[in-house]
GUDO-868648 format. One record per residue (C-alpha): residue number from 1; x, y, z. Coordinates in nm, 4 decimals. Last residue first. Example, Ala and Ser with C-alpha at 12.3 -4.5 7.8 and 13.67 -1.06 7.14 Angstrom:
BEGIN
[2; [1.3670; -0.1060; 0.7140]]
[1; [1.2300; -0.4500; 0.7800]]
***
This chain:
BEGIN
[57; [0.0200; -3.1087; -0.5946]]
[56; [0.3978; -2.9343; -0.6422]]
[55; [0.3044; -2.6156; -0.7521]]
[54; [0.5428; -2.4854; -1.0839]]
[53; [0.2461; -2.4216; -1.2773]]
[52; [0.1361; -2.2416; -1.0052]]
[51; [0.3889; -2.0209; -1.0379]]
[50; [0.4003; -1.9691; -1.4028]]
[49; [0.0314; -1.8562; -1.4299]]
[48; [0.1160; -1.5790; -1.1326]]
[47; [0.4086; -1.4325; -1.2511]]
[46; [0.1558; -1.4135; -1.5941]]
[45; [-0.1346; -1.3305; -1.3764]]
[44; [0.1205; -1.0135; -1.2633]]
[43; [0.2813; -0.9473; -1.5801]]
[42; [-0.1105; -0.8701; -1.7434]]
[41; [-0.2330; -0.6996; -1.4212]]
[40; [0.1200; -0.4650; -1.4107]]
[39; [0.0371; -0.4091; -1.7965]]
[38; [-0.3966; -0.2921; -1.7792]]
[37; [-0.2492; -0.0460; -1.5059]]
[36; [0.0002; 0.0553; -1.6985]]
[35; [-0.2033; 0.1293; -2.0048]]
[34; [-0.4830; 0.2975; -1.7383]]
[33; [-0.2421; 0.5923; -1.6830]]
[32; [-0.1244; 0.5686; -1.3356]]
[31; [-0.1801; 0.7733; -1.0135]]
[30; [-0.4657; 0.4909; -0.8751]]
[29; [-0.2613; 0.3081; -0.6555]]
[28; [0.0788; 0.4535; -0.6607]]
[27; [-0.0997; 0.7911; -0.5342]]
[26; [-0.3404; 0.5749; -0.2945]]
[25; [-0.0782; 0.4402; -0.1137]]
[24; [0.0959; 0.7431; -0.0144]]
[23; [-0.1713; 0.8909; 0.0747]]
[22; [-0.3139; 0.6050; 0.2818]]
[21; [0.0726; 0.6311; 0.4234]]
[20; [0.0065; 1.0415; 0.5237]]
[19; [-0.2892; 0.9475; 0.6549]]
[18; [-0.2085; 0.7118; 0.8596]]
[17; [0.1041; 0.9946; 0.9698]]
[16; [-0.1718; 1.2543; 0.9975]]
[15; [-0.4020; 1.0340; 1.2469]]
[14; [-0.0585; 0.9456; 1.4638]]
[13; [-0.0040; 1.2945; 1.5113]]
[12; [-0.4144; 1.3699; 1.5934]]
[11; [-0.3619; 1.1066; 1.8898]]
[10; [-0.0664; 1.2119; 1.9981]]
[9; [-0.1666; 1.5563; 2.0327]]
[8; [-0.4664; 1.4596; 2.2175]]
[7; [-0.2963; 1.2686; 2.4328]]
[6; [-0.0867; 1.4952; 2.5319]]
[5; [0.2471; 1.3887; 2.7355]]
[4; [0.3557; 1.4104; 3.0719]]
[3; [0.6996; 1.2520; 3.0857]]
[2; [0.8070; 1.0108; 3.3744]]
[1; [0.9053; 1.0526; 3.7307]]
***
């Protein structure tokens, strides 16, 4: 016979894990200084321009 599980506890545990993952993502996204965000944005734009220059059309 299969093990019985409490669906309410399983649902709440899944929601807690999702909340932890979202909190970690938000710490990365919003936990930076403005100068760091601007530098990362500029670096991403530079990489994108470099990649676009190498595309074969």
